[in-house]
TIMAR-786661 format. One record per atom (N, C-alpha, C): x, y, z; residue in three letters. Coordinates in steps of 0.05 Angstrom, whole numbers, plus 5000, padded with zeros to 4 digits. Each point is the difference from the previous one (the first is absolute). Example, Ala and Ser with C-alpha at 12.3 -4.5 7.8 and 13.67 -1.06 7.14 Angstrom:
2
526448865156ala;498250245000ala;501850245000ala;499350214986ser;501650245001ser;498550225014ser;
//
This chain:
518
782555767261unk;501150215018unk;497750085023unk;501250075025unk;498250075019unk;498350244993unk;497449975004unk;498350214994unk;500450245015unk;501049975024unk;500550245017unk;502550184988unk;501449874987unk;502550154989unk;499850084973unk;497649954987unk;499750084971unk;499950294997unk;498550145017unk;499650284993unk;502850155008unk;501549905019unk;502850145004unk;501649954975unk;500149744991unk;501749954975unk;499350164977unk;497250034995unk;498850174978unk;501150295004unk;499950095023unk;501050265005unk;502950034995unk;501549845010unk;503050004992unk;500549984970unk;498649824988unk;500349994969unk;499250264987unk;497950145010unk;499050244988unk;502150195005unk;500950015025unk;502250225005unk;502549974983unk;500849724994unk;502249974988unk;499450074969unk;498249964988unk;499250044974unk;500150324997unk;498550145018unk;499950294998unk;502950125001unk;501649895020unk;502750115002unk;501749944975unk;499649794989unk;501649934975unk;499250184976unk;497050045000unk;499150174977unk;500950285006unk;500350095023unk;500650275006unk;502950044998unk;501949845014unk;502850095003unk;501449874977unk;499049814986unk;501949854978unk;498850074972unk;497450064999unk;499050054973unk;499650314994unk;499650145021unk;499450304996unk;502250195012unk;501049935025unk;501850215011unk;502649835009unk;501349924981unk;502249825002unk;502850164998unk;499950265000unk;502550134995unk;501750035025unk;499149955024unk;501450005023unk;500650295010unk;501050005023unk;500850265014unk;502950084992unk;500550264992unk;502650094991unk;501250125023unk;502649955006unk;501750135019unk;500750274986unk;500550195016unk;500750284986unk;503049974995unk;500750094975unk;502849984993unk;501450275013unk;502349945007unk;501650235011unk;501450174978unk;499650245000unk;501250154980unk;501550265010unk;500950164985unk;501450255010unk;498150165018unk;500850125018unk;498650165020unk;498150194989unk;501150164978unk;498350214989unk;497849854987unk;500549794985unk;497849864984unk;497949905019unk;500749895025unk;498149945017unk;498350195015unk;501550245001unk;498750235019unk;498250164980unk;500749994976unk;498350234981unk;497149914998unk;499149744997unk;497150004997unk;498350085024unk;500849905024unk;498150135022unk;500550315003unk;502050104994unk;500450295003unk;498350124980unk;500249914973unk;498150114981unk;497249985008unk;498849785010unk;497349965010unk;499750195023unk;501650065019unk;499750165021unk;499550314989unk;501950094982unk;499750254989unk;497650054988unk;499349814982unk;497750024983unk;497349975016unk;500049855022unk;498150015015unk;499450225020unk;502350115008unk;500050285015unk;498650224984unk;500950014971unk;499150214984unk;497149994993unk;499149734997unk;496949984995unk;498450005025unk;500849865023unk;498249985023unk;499850265016unk;502650145000unk;499750265017unk;498950254986unk;499649964974unk;498750224983unk;497350065012unk;498749805016unk;497350065009unk;499850105029unk;502350075008unk;500150085030unk;498450265006unk;500350184981unk;499150295003unk;496950014992unk;498949774992unk;497150024990unk;498150005021unk;497850174998unk;497949995022unk;498749725003unk;499049945023unk;498749785005unk;497449964985unk;499249774992unk;497749944987unk;497649905019unk;497650084996unk;497849905016unk;499049744987unk;499149825018unk;499850005028unk;502349855012unk;501249794985unk;502249825014unk;502350155008unk;501450154984unk;502650115009unk;499650185024unk;497950174996unk;499650185023unk;499249865026unk;498649794999unk;499449855024unk;502549885011unk;501649884985unk;502449855013unk;502250225007unk;500050234993unk;501650225009unk;499150135024unk;497350005001unk;498850155022unk;499849855026unk;499749724997unk;500049815024unk;502450025018unk;502649974986unk;502550045017unk;500150305011unk;499050194986unk;500250265011unk;498450045025unk;497449895004unk;498650015021unk;501149815020unk;501249774992unk;501249825022unk;502350165014unk;501850134983unk;502150165011unk;499250205016unk;497950174992unk;498950245017unk;499049895027unk;498749785000unk;498749905025unk;502149805015unk;502149984988unk;502049815015unk;498949715003unk;498949904980unk;498749755001unk;501749814976unk;501749835008unk;501649844987unk;498749714995unk;498549915021unk;498849724999unk;497749994981unk;498050215006unk;497449984985unk;499850194979unk;499749934974unk;499250214982unk;497650155004unk;500150264992unk;497650165009unk;499450184977unk;497450034994unk;499150174976unk;497650185012unk;500450275003unk;497750185009unk;498849895024unk;502249955022unk;499249965025unk;499049725007unk;499649824978unk;499149735006unk;502349814991unk;500349745017unk;501649814992unk;499549884970unk;502249994986unk;499949914972unk;501749734996unk;498349785004unk;501149764998unk;499549854973unk;499350134980unk;499949884974unk;502649894989unk;502450115007unk;502449914991unk;502150005025unk;501949784998unk;502050035023unk;501950254996unk;501650045020unk;501350295000unk;502850024988unk;501249804989unk;502650044990unk;500650234983unk;498350034980unk;500450224982unk;499750285015unk;498350005017unk;499650255018unk;502650075017unk;501249765010unk;502250075017unk;502550094982unk;500049894975unk;502050124983unk;499950264992unk;497550074995unk;499650304991unk;500350175026unk;499249935024unk;500550135024unk;503050065005unk;501549814994unk;503050055003unk;500950194980unk;499050014973unk;500750194983unk;498650285008unk;498150015013unk;498850275011unk;501850105020unk;501049845018unk;501450065022unk;502950104992unk;500949904977unk;502750074992unk;500050264982unk;498050004980unk;499750234980unk;497950205004unk;498049935020unk;497650195003unk;497849854985unk;497750105007unk;497449924987unk;499750114973unk;500549874978unk;499850114976unk;499149754982unk;498650064975unk;499249814984unk;502449844988unk;502250144995unk;502449854987unk;501449835022unk;499550065025unk;501249835022unk;498549715000unk;497350044994unk;498549755000unk;500649844976unk;500650134976unk;500849864977unk;502749874999unk;501450095020unk;502549865001unk;499949715004unk;498049905014unk;499749735005unk;499449834976unk;497950044986unk;499449864975unk;502350034980unk;500950224998unk;502450054980unk;502349815005unk;500750015026unk;502549845008unk;499449704998unk;497449915007unk;499149724996unk;500049944970unk;499350174983unk;500249924969unk;502949944991unk;501850185010unk;502749974992unk;501249715012unk;499249985023unk;501249725015unk;498749784986unk;497450024990unk;498949754984unk;501449964977unk;501050224984unk;501449974975unk;502649865008unk;501550105020unk;502549865006unk;499949735011unk;497649925015unk;499549755009unk;499549794978unk;498650124978unk;499349854976unk;502549924987unk;501850214998unk;502849924986unk;501549825017unk;500050025027unk;501849825014unk;498849724998unk;497449995005unk;498949734997unk;500649854972unk;499650144980unk;500549864974unk;503049934997unk;501750185008unk;503049994995unk;500749735018unk;499049955021unk;500749755016unk;498849754989unk;498050034985unk;498549764990unk;499849924971unk;500050234982unk;500149944972unk;502250154985unk;501650135015unk;502350144986unk;500050294994unk;502250105000unk;500450335001unk;498450124973unk;500049864977unk;498950134978unk;496850015004unk;499049765011unk;497150025004unk;499350215024unk;501749995017unk;499850225024unk;499650294990unk;501950074985unk;500150284989unk;497450034982unk;499249824983unk;497850024984unk;497450035016unk;499849855022unk;497849995018unk;499850245016unk;502250135009unk;500150275015unk;499050224982unk;501150014973unk;499350194985unk;497150014990unk;499149744993unk;497249984995unk;498550085021unk;500149955025unk;498550095023unk;500250295005unk;502450134998unk;500250285005unk;499050174978unk;499849904977unk;499250164975unk;496949904993unk;498449905018unk;497449954998unk;498250195013unk;498450164983unk;498750205009unk;497649925022unk;499149784996unk;498049915021unk;501249965028unk;502649875000unk;501349975023unk;500750275015unk;501050164981unk;501050275009unk;497950165012unk;497649994988unk;497750155012unk;499049905026unk;499649735000unk;498649905021unk;501849985024unk;502849934996unk;501649975023unk;500650295011unk;499950214985unk;500250295011unk;497850115015unk;497649875002unk;498150115012unk;500349955033unk;499150225015unk;499949955028unk;497949825010unk;500849765007unk;498049805007unk;501349735010unk;498549805007unk;501249775008unk;501549804980unk;498950054976unk;500849774978unk;503050034994unk;501250255002unk;502950014991unk;501749855022unk;499350025026unk;501549905022unk;499549715001unk;497449904992unk;499249735000unk;501849854980unk;499950174976unk;501749844977unk;503049985009unk;501050155014unk;502749975009unk;500549745018unk;498249975017unk;500449775018unk;499249754988unk;497850014981unk;499249734984unk;502549904983unk;500950224985unk;502449904984unk;502449905016unk;500650165022unk;502249935016unk;499449715011unk;497649945009unk;499749745012unk;500249784979unk;498950024977unk;500449854977unk;502849934992unk;501550214999unk;503049994992unk;501449855017unk;499850065029unk;501449865020unk;499049715003unk;497449964996unk;499049705001unk;501149874977unk;500450114978unk;500849874976unk;503049915006unk;501750185009unk;502949955006unk;500349805023unk;498249965017unk;500049805023unk;499149734987unk;498350014982unk;499449714989unk;501749904975unk;501250204987unk;501449944976unk;503049885006unk;500749794986unk;502449885004unk;502750174993unk;500350225013unk;502150174992unk;501849985024unk;502849944994unk;501849995019unk;499649765022unk;499749764986unk;499049765015unk;501949935023unk;502650084998unk;501749925022unk;499650155026unk;498550224998unk;499450155023unk;497150075002unk;498849774992unk;496850034996unk;498650085025unk;500849845024unk;498450065024unk;500250295010unk;502750084998unk;500550295009unk;498650204983unk;500549994973unk;498850174982unk;497049995002unk;498949774996unk;497149954999unk;498750115023unk;501149955024unk;498950095026unk;499850305000unk;502150184990unk;500150255000unk;497850124981unk;499949874976unk;497850114981unk;497149935008unk;499949765014unk;497449945009unk;499050185022unk;501850075018unk;499450215023unk;499350264988unk;501750084979unk;499450264987unk;497249994986unk;499349814987unk;497249974987unk;498150025022unk;500249875021unk;497950005022unk;499950315012unk;502250125003unk;499950265009unk;498550184982unk;500549974973unk;498950204980unk;497049935000unk;499049735004unk;497449954999unk;498650125025unk;501350005024unk;498950155023unk;499850304995unk;501950134986unk;499850264998unk;497750064979unk;499449814983unk;497950064980unk;497450005012unk;499649795021unk;497849975016unk;499250255018unk;502550135007unk;499650255017unk;499350234981unk;500449944974unk;499250244978unk;497349984993unk;498949754993unk;497349954988unk;498449785010unk;501449845016unk;498449775012unk;500749764989unk;498149805002unk;500549704994unk;500449944969unk;499150214985unk;500749954971unk;502549964991unk;502250125017unk;502849944994unk;500649705001unk;499049875021unk;500549695002unk;498949874975unk;497650074992unk;498949874977unk;501650054975unk;501050234995unk;501850064975unk;502549885004unk;501249955023unk;502649895001unk;500049685003unk;498549905017unk;500149705005unk;498949864974unk;497950094987unk;499049844981unk;502149944979unk;501650204986unk;502149944978unk;502149845012unk;501150075025unk;502149845010unk;499249685005unk;498249975011unk;498949735006unk;499549824974unk;498950154978unk;499649864976unk;502549964986unk;501950205000unk;502649954985unk;501649795015unk;499949975027unk;501549805013unk;498949724993unk;497249974998unk;498849774993unk;500849904970unk;499950194981unk;500349964972unk;503149954995unk;501950135012unk;502749984996unk;501549795013unk;498449855022unk;501349805016unk;502250125013unk;499950215013unk;502250145016unk;500549815021unk;502450045014unk;500449885025unk;497750045021unk;499049795011unk;497950015016unk;500150225023unk;497950145003unk;499950205021unk;497949855020unk;501249965023unk;498449865019unk;497850185011unk;497949865011unk;497850145010unk;500750205022unk;502249915015unk;501050175021unk;501050284990unk;501649974976unk;501050254990unk;497650184990unk;498049884989unk;497750164992unk;498550135024unk;499849865021unk;499050105024unk;501650225012unk;502949965000unk;501650205003unk;500050264986unk;499349984976unk;499650214981unk;497750155007unk;497649885005unk;497450125011unk;500850125024unk;501449875020unk;500350135026unk;501950274999unk;501949984983unk;501650264999unk;498350224988unk;498549934980unk;498250234991unk;497950085019unk;499049835016unk;498350085022unk;501350155023unk;502649935004unk;501550155020unk;500450304992unk;500250034974unk;500250304990unk;497450145001unk;497949864990unk;497450144999unk;498249985023unk;500149765015unk;498549925019unk;499450235023unk;502350105013unk;499450175021unk;498250244996unk;500350104973unk;498150234997unk;497149904997unk;499649794989unk;497249894998unk;499049925025unk;501549895019unk;499349925027unk;499250285017unk;501950184997unk;499550285015unk;497550134988unk;499449974973unk;497750134992unk;497449815009unk;500149755002unk;497949865008unk;499250055030unk;502350045017unk;499350075026unk;499150305002unk;500750184983unk;499150265002unk;497250034989unk;499449874980unk;497050024986unk;499649704986unk;498849835015unk;499649734987unk;497950034976unk;498350185003unk;498250004977unk;501050144975unk;501950185002unk;501250124978unk;502049794986unk;501449835018unk;501749824987unk;498549794984unk;497849895015unk;498649794983unk;499050124975unk;499050245001unk;498850164975unk;502150004980unk;502750045008unk;502250024979unk;500349734986unk;500049775016unk;500549744990unk;497449914981unk;497850045012unk;497749904986unk;499150174977unk;499650275006unk;499050184980unk;502050094978unk;502350065008unk;501950104981unk;501649804987unk;500049745007unk;501449784988unk;498249824986unk;498249865017unk;498349784990unk;497850114983unk;498450195013unk;497550104987unk;500750154975unk;502050165003unk;501050164975unk;500849834976unk;501149775007unk;500849834977unk;497849834990unk;498549885019unk;497649834990unk;497550134993unk;499450215014unk;497450144995unk;500450315002unk;501150104978unk;501150295001unk;497850205005unk;500650185019unk;497950215006unk;501250284986unk;502449984986unk;500750234984unk;501949924977unk;500450174982unk;502149954978unk;499449744987unk;497649924993unk;499349744988unk;500750054970unk;501549794988unk;501150014974unk;499649744988unk;500049984971unk;499749744989unk;502949845003unk;500049764994unk;502349825004unk;502350094983unk;499450104975unk;502250114982unk;500950285003unk;499450105023unk;500650285008unk;503050074996unk;501649815008unk;502950105000unk;501549944977unk;498949864979unk;501349924974unk;500550264984unk;498050194995unk;500850234984unk;501950165012unk;500150045026unk;502050165011unk;502949894998unk;500149745003unk;502749864996unk;500750044972unk;498449964981unk;500949974971unk;500950274992unk;498350215007unk;500850304991unk;502250085017unk;499949995028unk;501950095015unk;502849925001unk;500349754987unk;502749864997unk;500950044972unk;499050184985unk;501350074973unk;502650145004unk;501949954983unk;500049814974unk;500549725006unk;500149915026unk;501049755007unk;497549804994unk;497850094999unk;497749824995unk;500449864973unk;501350094979unk;500349894977unk;501849725002unk;501550015020unk;501549765008unk;498249765004unk;497450035010unk;498349795008unk;499549814975unk;500250144977unk;499349834973unk;502249774997unk;502650055000unk;501949814996unk;500249835024unk;499150125025unk;500349875025unk;498749735001unk;497549994985unk;498549765005unk;501249764985unk;501150034975unk;501449744990unk;502549945017unk;501350195009unk;502549965018unk;499449825024unk;497550045011unk;499349875024unk;498849724991unk;498949984978unk;498749754992unk;501249804982unk;502450094988unk;501649804983unk;500849785020unk;499949754988unk;500449765016unk;502749884996unk;501850084982unk;502349884992unk;501950035024unk;501949815004unk;501950015022unk;501950254997unk;500550104974unk;501750224998unk;498650265011unk;497550044996unk;498650205012unk;499550005027unk;499849745010unk;499549985029unk;502650085014unk;502349954988unk;502450095014unk;500750305000unk;498150154982unk;500150284999unk;498150115021unk;498449865013unk;498150085023unk;501349935022unk;501150165018unk;501349965025unk;498049935024unk;500549875018unk;498349915023unk;498750255012unk;501750225004unk;498750235011unk;497950124985unk;500249984974unk;497950104986unk;497249885006unk;500049755008unk;497349885010unk;499050135024unk;501850085020unk;498850145020unk;499350284996unk;501250144982unk;499150284989unk;497149964990unk;499949804983unk;497149954987unk;498149955019unk;500449825018unk;498149965022unk;499250215016unk;501950175008unk;499750235017unk;498150224985unk;500650024977unk;498450174982unk;496949924995unk;499849754993unk;497449874995unk;498550015024unk;501249925022unk;498549985025unk;498850275011unk;501950204999unk;499150295006unk;497650074983unk;500449974975unk;497750074980unk;497549865005unk;500349765003unk;497649815007unk;498650065025unk;501750065020unk;498750045029unk;498450255000unk;501350224986unk;498550265001unk;497950014980unk;500049844976unk;497949974982unk;497649895009unk;500549815020unk;497749855013unk;498750165022unk;501450185009unk;498950195021unk;497850154993unk;497950055015unk;497750174992unk;500650324999unk;502050075022unk;501050275001unk;502350024984unk;500050214982unk;502650014984unk;500850314999unk;502450055004unk;501150274998unk;502649964983unk;501050204985unk;502149994981unk;502349935014unk;500750115026unk;502649945013unk;500149715010unk;497949865003unk;500249725012unk;502049834984unk;500050034973unk;501649824982unk;502850064998unk;500950215018unk;502950114998unk;502149765006unk;499749815019unk;501949815003unk;500349804975unk;498150014981unk;500349824977unk;502050134980unk;500550255000unk;501550134980unk;502849925000unk;501350015024unk;502849915000unk;500249714992unk;498249835005unk;500249714993unk;499749994969unk;498350154987unk;499550024974unk;502650104986unk;501350225011unk;502750094990unk;502149784999unk;500149855022unk;501949765000unk;499449784978unk;497449974996unk;499649814979unk;500950104972unk;499450254994unk;500750124977unk;502950044998unk;501550075021unk;502950074998unk;501349724995unk;499149765014unk;501249744994unk;499849924971unk;497450064991unk;499649924972unk;501850154981unk;500350255005unk;501850154982unk;503049895003unk;500849925024unk;502749965002unk;500549694986unk;498049835000unk;500249724994unk;499449934972unk;497950144991unk;498849944974unk;501450114975unk;501550215005unk;501250154977unk;503049995002unk;501149994976unk;503050024995unk;500650295002unk;501650095020unk;500750285007unk;502250094980unk;499650044974unk;501850124981unk;499850275001unk;501650114982unk;500250324998unk;497350124997unk;498549864979unk;497650144995unk;497949985022unk;499849755013unk;498349975023unk;500650215021unk;502950055008unk;500450185019unk;499450314993unk;500250064974unk;499050254990unk;497250045004unk;498249804992unk;497250035003unk;499450055029unk;501349835017unk;499650015031unk;500650265009unk;502250134991unk;500850255013unk;498250234991unk;499349974973unk;498250204990unk;497250005016unk;498949775003unk;497349975012unk;500150105028unk;502349935017unk;500250115028unk;500550315000unk;501550074981unk;500550315001unk;497450164991unk;498749904980unk;497550144993unk;498149995021unk;499449775014unk;498149975021unk;500850175023unk;502650005007unk;500950175022unk;499950304995unk;499950094976unk;499650304996unk;497250055002unk;498349824988unk;497150055001unk;499049985030unk;501149835017unk;498949995028unk;501150245016unk;502750124993unk;500950225015unk;498550254993unk;499150024974unk;498550244993unk;497149975011unk;498949774999unk;497550005017unk;500050055029unk;502149905013unk;500450025026unk;500550285011unk;501450154983unk;500550285007unk;498250214985unk;498549924982unk;498350204986unk;496949925005unk;499249774991unk;497349945000unk;499049935027unk;501449835018unk;499249925024unk;499450215019unk;502050205003unk;499450245019unk;497850154991unk;499450034973unk;497850134990unk;497249875009unk;500249755000unk;497449815006unk;499650055031unk;502049995014unk;499750005030unk;499150305009unk;501150214985unk;499350285004unk;497050034996unk;498949874976unk;497450044994unk;498149885020unk;500449765008unk;498249875016unk;500750005032unk;502750055007unk;500550065027unk;498950265009unk;499850015028unk;498650255011unk;502250165018unk;502749974995unk;502050145012unk;499850324995unk;499850054973unk;499950304991unk;497350115008unk;498049845004unk;497650115014unk;499950055028unk;501549845016unk;499950015028unk;502150195011unk;502649964992unk;502350125012unk;499850305003unk;498850174982unk;499850265003unk;498450095024unk;498649835013unk;498250045024unk;501049925024unk;502749945004unk;501249895022unk;499850195024unk;500850254993unk;500050205021unk;497050065010unk;498250024980unk;497250075007unk;498849785019unk;500749764991unk;498649765015unk;501049995028unk;501950175011unk;500749985029unk;497550165015unk;499050154987unk;498150205016unk;496949944992unk;499549854981unk;497149944995unk;499449714999unk;497449925001unk;499249724997unk;500649934971unk;500449744998unk;500449894973unk;497949764997unk;498850004978unk;497849794997unk;500249904972unk;499549724994unk;500049874973unk;497149924997unk;498850044974unk;497549894995unk;499849914969unk;498849794994unk;498749815015unk;501749765009unk;502449994994unk;501749795010unk;502650145010unk;501649815015unk;502550115012unk;502249954979unk;501750204995unk;502249984987unk;502349985018unk;501649805002unk;502149985017unk;502350184993unk;500550104973unk;501950194994unk;499550285014unk;497750065006unk;499150235015unk;501350025032unk;499649795012unk;501249985028unk;502749974997unk;501249844980unk;502849964999unk;501850264992unk;499050134982unk;501650254990unk;499550255019unk;497650005017unk;499350185018unk;501549945025unk;500449745005unk;501749905025unk;497950025023unk;497549964998unk;497949985020unk;497749874994unk;498549935019unk;497349864996unk;497950164991unk;498549914981unk;497850154988unk;497449845007unk;497750164998unk;497449885001unk;498949924973unk;498249825000unk;498949924976unk;497149935004unk;498250084980unk;497249964999unk;499349854974unk;498549785001unk;498949874978unk;497750134987unk;499149914976unk;498050134988unk;497349985013unk;499749775017unk;497650005017unk;500050175022unk;502150145007unk;500650185023unk;500250314993unk;498650044976unk;500150304990unk;498950205022unk;497749925012unk;499150175020unk;501950035023unk;501449795011unk;501650065021unk;502550174990unk;500949994975unk;502150164990unk;499250295000unk;497650054992unk;498950294999unk;500150105030unk;499349855017unk;499950085030unk;502750075007unk;502149824991unk;502750055009unk;501150254985unk;499350084978unk;501050204987unk;498950275013unk;497650005013unk;499350225014unk;501650085024unk;501349795011unk;501450045026unk;502550164997unk;501549984979unk;502350134998unk;501050004971unk;502050204995unk;501150024972unk;501349744995unk;499449894976unk;500749724991unk;501649994974unk;502149884998unk;501449944972unk;498749734993unk;498650024978unk;498649764989unk;501249894976unk;500349735000unk;501049864975unk;497449824993unk;499050064973unk;497649884992unk;500449904973unk;498849734996unk;500149884976unk;498650184977unk;501550024977unk;498450154980unk;497749834986unk;498050174989unk;498049854987unk;497450035019unk;498549785000unk;497650005015unk;500350075026unk;502049885014unk;500650065029unk;500150295009unk;501550154981unk;500450285003unk;497650164996unk;498549934979unk;497550124994unk;497749965021unk;500049775013unk;498449945022unk;500850195024unk;502450025004unk;501050145024unk;499350304996unk;500250114979unk;499550294992unk;497050035003unk;498449814993unk;497050035002unk;499250015029unk;501549845016unk;499449955030unk;500850235015unk;501950174990unk;501050235017unk;497850205007unk;499750075022unk;498350225008unk;500850264988unk;498050185000unk;500750274986unk;502150155016unk;500749965026unk;501950145013unk;503049884998unk;500149774985unk;502649884995unk;500950034970unk;502650024995unk;500749984971unk;502649834997unk;500449884979unk;502349844994unk;502150184982unk;502150085012unk;502050154981unk;502549834994unk;500249944974unk;502249864991unk;502850125009unk;501649815004unk;503050095011unk;502249854983unk;501750134989unk;502149834986unk;499449844977unk;501649834993unk;499649814977unk;497849785005unk;498649994982unk;497849794997unk;500649774988unk;499649765013unk;500849774986unk;497849894982unk;500649824981unk;498349904981unk;497549835013unk;500549885022unk;497849865017unk;499350155025unk;501550185010unk;499850105028unk;500150294998unk;498050145012unk;500050285003unk;500450085029unk;501650235007unk;500850085024unk;499050305003unk;499050055023unk;499450295006unk;499150045029unk;499850275006unk;499050055030unk;497150024998unk;498749895020unk;497050035006unk;499850215024unk;499150244994unk;499850205022unk;497450174995unk;499250145022unk;497750155002unk;500450254980unk;497750064989unk;500050224981unk;499850265016unk;502050184994unk;499950275015unk;497950144989unk;498250145015unk;498050194991unk;501250244989unk;498950084977unk;500750244988unk;499350255014unk;501950195005unk;499350225012unk;498450194985unk;
//
């Protein structure tokens, strides 16, 4: 054999062996076409998921914003709208290039329609959460069948971890929507469904996947492409899908760049240093050499195991279901299950290897895990009367528990740690006096007051005292040592007079001159 051809042949043999092992020994069930049934039967599952998702996700609309993330991501679009700046995110008078602006734009639209309210900001993640549930259902229905689709949608919608994280005002809920959308559309483009119209259907889904990828890049940056392209390329390789030419991959990247590129180019022209900092500091450095939120590699596992209860117990029988090597069990594992598994494991591995870890980062892995578990339930068990009764009881009990938690426990948690009740009583007063935060800035103060506020750090206590001498000041100060230090530093002619409700972490009051006794 020609020595120059030996590596190529070895590579081809390895790919063939891997593909046989993957598609014939493990995921040989093939893709299922959706069976046509009565209209009401087909319409009921997505309607059930829509209603259940609405009850659960919209329960949080009236909750106060939590510090620091929710308040920051609600305040940035408020300031952008107040200053008429749609291109450049702004926070406290400075350009804020840490994240792209798609989330801010969505919230700004809600502000323009409904007014500047915390519930208007929450409409974006709440709607995104419901759409992710419906998208998960639709993806599974087209690839692994209607029963697995309903199981997957219910598992995701009734997962406390997903419900809590996706309801937060932040980038991760919107990013999850675009990542799952890109994966679903990419799967439908690559899978041999409707082979007689393959070019037309595949092209539509391929374009849709690229558009979702571009919107994800506009939401949180290049991490979207990493989460989407990794599983799709690996699945295409292992499943021996119809070859996707290099030109189509370039076209995919080109469409994504057409969606996201103009804003990045405009940002680079406006402030080249800030754009470079975004790519280097907040993507590369934050991943490889974290400067904040550094956690161990197993950080996400406890949250997944506890937050996915009661569905976590399905992981125990899932392992033998995935590892049994008989042809009968291989036919119970559809090809789509392989992509669901790749998407989940890749997202979990990617963020577990990252030095910087936050709970919401793992959000795109949860729909993929729900798809794995839903497919397992639909394919591994005989759905007799007893199985259906246990399934209905589990879903009903979980739904009741989550509804009670969403309408009773969660609002209480937000009320305790949010600052709305502390800040809102002073809206009228704040129009006429100076407002200052010490020793850190709480974005909830400026958001609920609807105005910019000054901030002094702990090392600026002397400057703060000088500022307090100039005019009557409404002061928000952190409870504990910071408050005690501030009181000790106050001169004898100034006093701190508490006003309204005091929070567990923040005290509020007027600092004013002491009136001499007559």
